[in-house]
C-alpha positions in Angstrom: -10.4 -1.5 -15.3 -13.2 0.1 -13.3 -13.0 3.9 -13.2 -12.5 3.9 -9.4 -9.6 1.4 -9.1 -8.1 1.1 -12.6 -4.5 -0.3 -12.4 -4.4 0.6 -8.7 -6.7 -2.4 -8.1 -5.7 -4.5 -11.1 -2.0 -4.8 -10.4 -2.3 -5.9 -6.8 -5.2 -8.3 -7.7 -3.1 -9.9 -10.5 0.1 -10.1 -8.5 -1.6 -11.5 -5.4 -3.4 -13.9 -7.6 -0.1 -15.4 -8.8 0.4 -13.6 -12.1 3.9 -12.6 -13.0 4.5 -9.0 -11.8 5.9 -7.9 -15.2 2.9 -9.3 -17.0 0.5 -7.7 -14.5 2.3 -4.4 -14.9 2.3 -4.4 -18.7 -1.2 -5.6 -19.2 -2.7 -3.2 -16.7 -0.7 -0.2 -17.9 -1.4 -0.9 -21.6 -5.1 -1.4 -20.9 -5.2 1.8 -18.9 -3.5 3.7 -21.7 -6.1 2.3 -24.1 -8.8 3.7 -21.9 -7.5 7.2 -22.6 -8.1 6.9 -26.3 -11.5 5.3 -25.8 -12.8 8.0 -23.4 -11.6 11.0 -25.4 -12.9 9.5 -28.6 -16.2 8.5 -27.0 -16.7 12.0 -25.5 -15.8 13.7 -28.8 -18.4 11.5 -30.6 -21.2 11.8 -28.0 -20.6 15.5 -27.3 -21.3 16.4 -31.0 -24.7 14.6 -30.8 -25.6 15.8 -27.4 -25.1 19.5 -28.5 -28.2 19.1 -30.6 -30.2 19.0 -27.3 -30.7 22.5 -26.1 -30.8 21.7 -22.4 -27.5 19.8 -22.6 -26.0 22.7 -24.7 -27.0 25.3 -22.1 -25.8 23.3 -19.1 -22.6 22.3 -20.8 -21.8 25.8 -22.0 -22.4 27.3 -18.5 -20.3 24.5 -16.8 -17.5 24.8 -19.4 -17.4 28.6 -19.2 -16.9 28.5 -15.4 -14.2 25.9 -15.6 -12.3 27.7 -18.4 -12.5 31.0 -16.6 -10.8 29.5 -13.6 -8.1 27.7 -15.7 -7.3 30.5 -18.1 -5.1 32.4 -15.7 -3.0 29.2 -15.0 -2.7 28.5 -18.8 -1.6 32.1 -19.5 1.2 32.0 -16.9 2.4 28.5 -17.3 1.4 26.9 -20.7 2.7 23.4 -19.8 1.2 23.5 -16.3 -2.0 21.7 -17.4 -0.1 18.8 -18.9 2.3 18.5 -15.9 -0.7 18.6 -13.6 -2.4 15.8 -15.6 0.7 13.6 -15.2 1.0 14.3 -11.5 -2.8 13.8 -11.0 -2.7 10.4 -12.6 0.7 9.3 -11.1 -0.8 9.6 -7.6 -2.0 6.1 -6.9 -5.3 6.9 -5.3 -8.8 6.0 -6.4 -10.4 8.4 -8.8 -7.0 10.0 -9.8 -6.5 7.9 -12.9 -6.8 7.9 -16.6 -10.6 8.0 -16.7 -10.8 11.2 -14.7 -7.8 12.8 -16.3 -9.1 12.1 -19.7 -12.4 13.7 -18.8 -10.6 16.7 -17.4 -8.4 17.1 -20.5 -11.5 16.8 -22.7 -13.5 19.4 -20.7 -10.6 21.8 -20.7 -10.2 21.2 -24.4 -6.5 20.6 -24.0 -4.4 19.4 -26.9 -5.3 15.8 -27.5 -1.8 14.5 -28.2 -0.2 16.3 -25.3 -2.9 15.2 -23.0 -2.6 11.6 -24.1 1.2 11.7 -23.6 0.8 13.4 -20.1 -1.8 11.0 -18.9 0.1 7.9 -20.3 3.2 9.0 -18.4 1.1 9.3 -15.3 -0.3 5.8 -15.8 3.2 4.4 -16.2 4.4 6.2 -13.0 1.4 5.0 -11.1 1.9 1.5 -12.5 5.5 1.4 -11.3 4.5 2.7 -7.8 1.7 0.3 -7.4 3.7 -2.7 -8.6 6.7 -1.9 -6.4 4.4 -1.3 -3.4 2.5 -4.6 -4.0 5.7 -6.5 -4.4 7.1 -5.0 -1.2 4.0 -5.7 0.9 3.7 -9.2 -0.6 7.3 -10.0 0.3 6.6 -8.9 3.9 4.0 -11.6 4.3 
């Protein structure tokens, strides 16, 4: 459940350790989806308190303005593009392209929470299927 590996490391570790592949898939996917709620909720809570610190407020406002300026054009032309991009981003089973990073991106861009959670969850499920099937395929070779 580390931010770098998430289910991309958890599923192979569990399957190669002798755990039933279905159990490995379900537990890793569900735990990874739980992370989405924890991160977004945690950031919502902390951000409110950190905004009271003027240095944080200035840096965050500058950073956020730059990000939003770059993404406004995309959001105007394709309203669902952001959510589709989140799903694809998470579905790619590479380190650092998981629920932790996507939740942070969704929070920074102030995307709709429900749509973001659904998009990221779908990406987690797709990545979980890909990693499970890949692990089972590689494991059967050996």
